[in-house]
C-alpha positions as CSV (number, residue, x, y, z in Angstrom):
1,M,-78.0,-23.6,-3.7
2,I,-75.3,-22.9,-1.1
3,N,-73.0,-20.0,-2.2
4,V,-69.5,-20.8,-0.7
5,G,-66.2,-19.0,-0.4
6,V,-63.3,-21.2,0.6
7,I,-60.2,-19.8,2.4
8,G,-57.3,-22.3,2.2
9,A,-58.6,-24.1,-0.8
10,T,-55.4,-25.7,-1.8
11,G,-54.4,-27.3,1.5
12,S,-55.3,-30.7,2.8
13,V,-58.6,-29.7,4.4
14,G,-59.4,-27.4,1.6
15,S,-58.9,-30.2,-0.9
16,S,-61.5,-32.3,0.9
17,V,-63.9,-29.3,0.9
18,M,-63.4,-28.8,-2.8
19,A,-64.0,-32.5,-3.5
20,V,-67.4,-32.3,-1.8
21,C,-68.2,-29.0,-3.7
22,G,-67.3,-30.7,-7.0
23,A,-69.5,-33.7,-6.3
24,W,-72.6,-31.6,-5.7
25,P,-72.7,-28.8,-8.4
26,E,-76.5,-28.7,-8.2
27,K,-76.3,-27.8,-4.5
28,I,-73.1,-25.9,-4.0
29,H,-71.9,-22.9,-6.0
30,V,-68.2,-21.9,-5.3
31,A,-68.2,-18.1,-5.5
32,A,-64.7,-17.2,-4.2
33,L,-61.4,-18.9,-3.4
34,A,-58.3,-18.0,-1.4
35,A,-55.0,-19.6,-0.8
36,N,-51.7,-18.6,0.7
37,R,-50.1,-18.1,-2.7
38,R,-50.9,-18.3,-6.4
39,S,-50.3,-21.8,-7.8
40,E,-51.3,-24.1,-10.6
41,K,-53.6,-25.9,-8.2
42,L,-55.4,-22.6,-7.2
43,A,-55.7,-21.6,-10.9
44,G,-57.0,-25.1,-11.7
45,L,-59.7,-24.9,-9.1
46,A,-60.7,-21.4,-10.3
47,E,-61.1,-22.8,-13.8
48,K,-62.9,-25.9,-12.8
49,F,-65.5,-24.1,-10.7
50,G,-65.7,-21.0,-12.8
51,V,-64.5,-18.7,-10.0
52,S,-63.5,-15.1,-10.9
53,R,-62.9,-14.0,-7.3
54,V,-59.6,-15.5,-6.4
55,Y,-57.3,-14.2,-3.6
56,A,-53.6,-15.0,-2.7
57,F,-52.8,-14.1,0.9
58,E,-49.2,-13.3,0.2
59,E,-50.3,-10.6,-2.3
60,S,-53.5,-9.2,-0.8
61,G,-53.0,-10.1,2.9
62,E,-55.8,-9.7,5.4
63,A,-57.5,-7.1,3.2
64,G,-58.1,-9.7,0.5
65,L,-59.7,-12.1,2.9
66,E,-61.8,-9.4,4.4
67,E,-63.1,-8.6,0.9
68,L,-63.9,-12.3,0.2
69,V,-66.0,-12.6,3.3
70,S,-67.8,-9.4,2.6
71,L,-68.9,-10.4,-1.0
72,P,-72.7,-10.4,-1.1
73,E,-72.6,-13.6,-3.3
74,V,-70.7,-15.5,-0.5
75,E,-73.2,-16.8,2.1
76,H,-71.1,-19.6,3.6
77,V,-67.4,-19.1,4.3
78,V,-65.1,-22.1,4.9
79,F,-61.9,-21.4,6.8
80,A,-59.6,-24.3,6.0
81,S,-56.3,-22.4,6.4
82,S,-53.9,-22.6,9.3
83,G,-52.4,-19.8,11.4
84,T,-53.9,-16.5,12.5
85,G,-53.8,-14.7,9.1
86,A,-57.6,-15.2,8.6
87,I,-58.7,-14.4,12.1
88,K,-59.9,-10.8,11.3
89,A,-61.8,-12.2,8.3
90,L,-63.4,-14.8,10.6
91,C,-64.6,-12.1,12.9
92,S,-65.9,-10.1,10.0
93,A,-67.8,-13.1,8.6
94,L,-69.5,-13.8,11.9
95,K,-70.4,-10.1,12.4
96,A,-72.0,-10.1,8.9
97,G,-74.1,-13.1,9.8
98,K,-72.4,-15.4,7.3
99,T,-72.4,-19.1,8.0
100,V,-68.9,-20.3,8.9
101,S,-67.3,-23.7,8.7
102,L,-64.1,-23.6,10.7
103,A,-61.0,-25.8,10.5
104,N,-58.6,-23.3,12.0
105,K,-57.5,-24.1,15.5
106,E,-55.4,-21.0,16.1
107,S,-58.3,-18.6,15.6
108,I,-60.2,-20.1,18.5
109,V,-57.3,-20.9,20.7
110,V,-55.8,-17.4,20.4
111,G,-59.0,-15.4,19.9
112,G,-61.7,-17.5,21.5
113,A,-62.6,-14.9,24.0
114,W,-63.3,-12.4,21.2
115,V,-64.5,-14.7,18.4
116,M,-67.1,-16.8,20.2
117,P,-69.2,-13.8,21.4
118,L,-69.7,-12.8,17.7
119,V,-71.7,-16.0,16.9
120,K,-75.2,-14.7,16.3
121,Y,-77.4,-17.8,15.9
122,P,-77.3,-21.6,16.4
123,E,-75.2,-23.5,13.8
124,Q,-73.7,-20.3,12.4
125,L,-70.2,-21.5,13.4
126,R,-69.7,-25.1,12.3
127,P,-66.6,-27.0,13.5
128,L,-64.9,-28.7,10.5
129,D,-62.0,-30.5,12.2
130,S,-62.9,-34.2,12.4
131,E,-62.9,-34.4,16.2
132,H,-64.7,-31.2,16.9
133,N,-67.2,-31.9,14.1
134,A,-67.9,-35.2,15.8
135,I,-68.6,-33.5,19.2
136,W,-70.7,-30.9,17.4
137,Q,-72.9,-33.6,15.8
138,C,-73.2,-35.6,19.1
139,L,-74.4,-32.5,20.9
140,H,-77.2,-31.8,18.5
141,G,-80.5,-31.9,20.3
142,E,-78.9,-32.2,23.7
143,D,-79.1,-29.9,26.7
144,K,-75.6,-28.8,27.6
145,R,-76.5,-28.8,31.3
146,F,-76.4,-32.6,31.2
147,V,-73.0,-32.9,29.5
148,R,-70.5,-34.4,32.0
149,K,-67.5,-34.6,29.7
150,I,-66.5,-34.6,26.1
151,Y,-63.6,-36.7,24.7
152,L,-61.6,-36.0,21.6
153,T,-59.8,-39.0,20.1
154,A,-56.2,-39.2,18.9
155,S,-54.6,-41.9,16.8
156,G,-51.6,-41.8,19.1
157,G,-49.4,-40.8,16.2
158,P,-46.6,-42.9,14.6
159,F,-44.7,-43.4,17.8
160,R,-47.5,-44.5,20.2
161,E,-45.5,-47.7,21.1
162,F,-42.0,-46.1,21.1
163,S,-40.1,-46.1,24.4
164,A,-38.8,-42.9,25.9
165,E,-35.3,-43.8,24.6
166,E,-36.6,-44.6,21.1
167,L,-38.3,-41.2,21.0
168,K,-35.0,-39.5,21.4
169,G,-33.9,-40.9,18.0
170,V,-37.0,-39.7,16.0
171,T,-36.1,-37.7,13.0
172,P,-38.2,-35.2,11.0
173,E,-38.5,-37.7,8.2
174,M,-39.9,-40.3,10.6
175,A,-42.3,-37.8,12.3
176,L,-43.7,-36.7,9.0
177,R,-45.2,-40.1,8.3
178,H,-48.6,-40.1,10.0
179,P,-50.3,-43.5,10.1
180,V,-53.8,-42.2,9.3
181,W,-54.1,-38.6,8.1
182,D,-52.5,-36.8,5.1
183,M,-51.7,-33.3,6.5
184,G,-49.2,-30.5,6.3
185,A,-45.8,-30.7,8.0
186,K,-46.6,-28.6,11.1
187,I,-49.8,-30.4,12.1
188,T,-48.2,-33.8,11.3
189,I,-45.4,-33.1,13.8
190,D,-48.0,-31.8,16.3
191,S,-49.9,-35.1,15.9
192,A,-46.7,-37.0,16.6
193,T,-46.0,-35.1,19.8
194,L,-49.7,-35.1,20.7
195,M,-49.5,-31.3,21.0
196,N,-52.1,-31.2,18.2
197,K,-54.6,-32.9,20.6
198,G,-53.6,-30.6,23.4
199,I,-54.3,-27.5,21.3
200,E,-57.6,-29.1,20.2
201,L,-58.7,-29.5,23.8
202,I,-58.3,-25.7,24.3
203,E,-60.2,-25.1,21.1
204,A,-63.0,-27.4,22.2
205,M,-63.3,-25.7,25.5
206,Y,-64.0,-22.4,23.8
207,L,-66.1,-23.8,20.9
208,F,-68.6,-25.6,23.1
209,G,-68.5,-23.3,26.1
210,L,-67.3,-25.9,28.6
211,D,-65.1,-25.8,31.6
212,A,-61.5,-27.2,31.3
213,E,-62.4,-30.1,33.5
214,Q,-65.1,-31.2,31.0
215,V,-62.8,-31.6,28.1
216,D,-60.5,-34.6,27.7
217,A,-58.8,-36.8,25.2
218,L,-58.4,-40.6,24.5
219,V,-56.1,-42.4,22.3
220,S,-58.0,-44.6,19.8
221,P,-55.7,-46.2,17.2
222,G,-57.2,-46.4,13.7
223,S,-59.2,-43.1,14.2
224,F,-62.6,-44.8,13.6
225,V,-64.2,-43.1,16.6
226,H,-63.7,-39.3,16.3
227,G,-65.4,-38.0,19.4
228,L,-67.5,-39.0,22.4
229,V,-69.9,-37.1,24.7
230,E,-70.6,-38.5,28.2
231,F,-73.8,-37.3,29.9
232,E,-74.7,-37.0,33.6
233,D,-76.9,-40.1,33.4
234,G,-73.9,-42.3,32.4
235,S,-74.8,-42.7,28.8
236,V,-72.3,-41.9,26.0
237,K,-72.8,-40.8,22.4
238,M,-70.0,-41.2,19.9
239,L,-69.5,-40.5,16.2
240,A,-67.6,-43.1,14.2
241,A,-66.7,-43.1,10.5
242,E,-63.8,-44.0,8.2
243,P,-61.1,-41.3,8.7
244,D,-61.7,-38.9,5.8
245,M,-62.1,-35.1,6.0
246,K,-64.8,-35.2,3.3
247,L,-67.3,-36.4,5.9
248,P,-67.0,-33.4,8.3
249,A,-66.8,-31.1,5.2
250,G,-70.1,-32.5,3.9
251,S,-71.8,-32.3,7.3
252,C,-70.8,-28.6,7.7
253,L,-71.9,-27.6,4.2
254,F,-75.2,-29.5,4.0
255,W,-76.3,-29.4,7.7
256,P,-79.0,-30.5,8.7
257,E,-79.2,-32.6,5.6
258,R,-76.9,-35.6,5.1
259,Y,-75.6,-36.3,1.6
260,F,-72.9,-38.9,0.7
261,P,-69.8,-36.6,0.4
262,C,-68.5,-37.7,-3.0
263,A,-67.6,-40.7,-5.1
264,G,-64.8,-42.7,-3.6
265,F,-65.8,-42.0,0.0
266,K,-65.7,-45.2,2.0
267,R,-68.7,-46.4,3.9
268,P,-67.8,-47.9,7.3
269,D,-66.6,-51.5,7.4
270,F,-67.5,-52.5,11.0
271,T,-65.7,-55.9,10.7
272,R,-62.4,-54.2,10.0
273,H,-62.3,-52.1,13.2
274,E,-61.5,-53.0,16.7
275,V,-62.4,-50.0,18.8
276,K,-60.2,-49.5,21.9
277,F,-59.4,-46.5,24.0
278,Y,-56.3,-45.7,26.0
279,E,-55.2,-42.9,28.3
280,P,-52.5,-40.6,26.7
281,D,-49.1,-41.3,28.2
282,A,-48.1,-38.0,29.8
283,E,-44.6,-39.2,30.6
284,R,-43.6,-40.0,27.1
285,F,-45.7,-37.3,25.5
286,P,-45.7,-34.3,27.9
287,A,-47.2,-31.9,25.3
288,M,-50.7,-32.7,26.3
289,R,-50.0,-32.0,30.0
290,I,-48.6,-28.6,29.0
291,A,-51.7,-27.8,27.0
292,R,-53.9,-28.9,29.9
293,E,-52.0,-26.5,32.2
294,V,-52.6,-23.7,29.6
295,M,-56.4,-24.6,29.6
296,M,-56.6,-24.1,33.3
297,K,-54.7,-20.8,33.3
298,K,-56.1,-19.2,30.1
299,G,-55.2,-15.5,29.9
300,A,-52.1,-15.0,27.8
301,Y,-51.1,-18.7,27.8
302,P,-53.1,-20.0,24.8
303,A,-51.5,-17.5,22.5
304,L,-48.1,-18.1,23.9
305,L,-48.6,-21.9,23.5
306,V,-49.5,-21.5,19.8
307,G,-46.4,-19.3,19.2
308,A,-44.0,-21.5,21.2
309,D,-45.2,-24.6,19.4
310,E,-44.8,-23.0,16.0
311,A,-41.3,-22.1,16.8
312,A,-40.3,-25.4,18.4
313,V,-41.7,-27.5,15.5
314,D,-39.9,-25.3,13.0
315,M,-36.6,-25.8,14.9
316,F,-37.2,-29.5,14.9
317,L,-37.9,-29.7,11.2
318,K,-34.6,-27.7,10.6
319,G,-32.6,-30.1,12.8
320,R,-31.9,-27.5,15.5
321,I,-33.5,-29.5,18.3
322,G,-34.5,-33.1,18.8
323,F,-38.0,-34.6,18.9
324,T,-38.1,-34.9,22.7
325,D,-36.8,-31.3,23.0
326,I,-40.0,-29.9,21.5
327,A,-42.1,-30.0,24.6
328,G,-39.3,-28.9,26.8
329,L,-38.7,-25.8,24.7
330,I,-42.4,-25.0,24.7
331,E,-42.5,-25.2,28.5
332,E,-39.4,-23.0,28.8
333,V,-41.1,-20.4,26.6
334,L,-44.3,-20.4,28.6
335,A,-42.4,-20.1,31.9
336,G,-40.2,-17.4,30.6
337,C,-42.8,-15.0,29.1
338,D,-44.0,-12.6,31.8
339,V,-47.0,-10.9,30.3
340,S,-50.4,-9.8,31.5
341,E,-53.7,-11.1,30.2
342,P,-54.4,-9.7,26.8
343,H,-57.1,-7.0,26.6
344,S,-57.7,-7.2,22.9
345,L,-57.5,-9.6,20.0
346,D,-54.6,-7.7,18.5
347,E,-52.7,-8.0,21.8
348,A,-53.4,-11.7,22.0
349,I,-52.1,-12.2,18.4
350,S,-48.9,-10.2,19.3
351,Y,-48.1,-12.8,22.0
352,I,-47.5,-15.4,19.2
353,E,-44.5,-13.4,17.9
354,L,-43.4,-12.8,21.5
355,A,-43.2,-16.6,22.0
356,H,-41.3,-16.9,18.7
357,V,-38.7,-14.5,19.9
358,K,-38.4,-16.2,23.3
359,A,-38.1,-19.6,21.7
360,R,-35.2,-18.3,19.5
361,E,-33.5,-17.0,22.6
362,L,-33.9,-20.2,24.5
363,S,-32.9,-22.5,21.6
364,G,-29.4,-21.1,22.1
365,V,-29.3,-22.6,25.6
366,E,-26.9,-25.6,25.6
367,K,-29.3,-27.9,27.4
368,L,-33.1,-27.6,27.6
369,R,-34.6,-28.4,30.9
370,V,-37.2,-30.8,29.6
371,A,-40.2,-30.9,31.9
372,A,-38.0,-29.6,34.7
373,H,-40.8,-27.6,36.2
374,K,-44.5,-27.1,36.0
375,L,-46.0,-23.9,34.5
376,F,-47.5,-22.7,37.7
């Protein structure tokens, strides 16, 4: 029996995790739940799974999450929330030797230098995002010395075939309609700009202990192939599956065993998929180029990128800037923040708010200098 605590239980990823938990009551016991706020959905999950330990972040804050991961009855903690609110709890869970399934990009992008050294044993930290989970599975049994490169895949978003001129007319309503995944607003906009994939590249670099030059991305419409690993001998391993977060959720919870995630999960229909790969277009979608520059520089830049992106997406959703202004504003923030390399996790987290402030200042500029200069 796996005793699980789920942070972010009511979100899109958390819902997939809870579906798997519900399908296997003889193997998984849900001991604690947390969400950003109290809701009917959270209360319903607590009742369904008989959970008495329920936390709302807006009430208990980081202390509540810290308490959840310290519960002796919680052996495996699933981090399915977004943002950095759970990063201290993540560190505590790893220090305590708990098994962790992680679908939180910000924690690794901002705090990778402090989080990754806390991993005590193989498979303690299990990537839950579909692409990182695919790479994780492909790397099992392999010697990392012989990994030449890993590739995360991207659907290309809803505007993959839009011209540069058409992209200027993209509205928030248009950008919120992702062709494959059902996600929250922030990550959906990031997927449309390809910034989500850029941030995932940085995350993968830290998660798998690779150099920036070893991490890349390919556009693969349909999202049937989730990740690829190329080895020094020229061979390639890839993981393919119908796009459904229940599969990576199940692989993390049950590893190394493989159980069908739940009723309704689709088995692959190979005749339905035509697998093709394309290079991301850095001209029309400059966000990934910006993220790559951040990968190379490291230091303060990953945290600044997270903050700048949060602010830019929020401004776009509120109609303050256009879709094609998002990357330009992010680049302006990165170029305008003169800070030193963070010496602690708290300092790195503080750079997120610094980027928010800088973005608000720059959003008042009449015309953004979109891609006018490189970062370095």
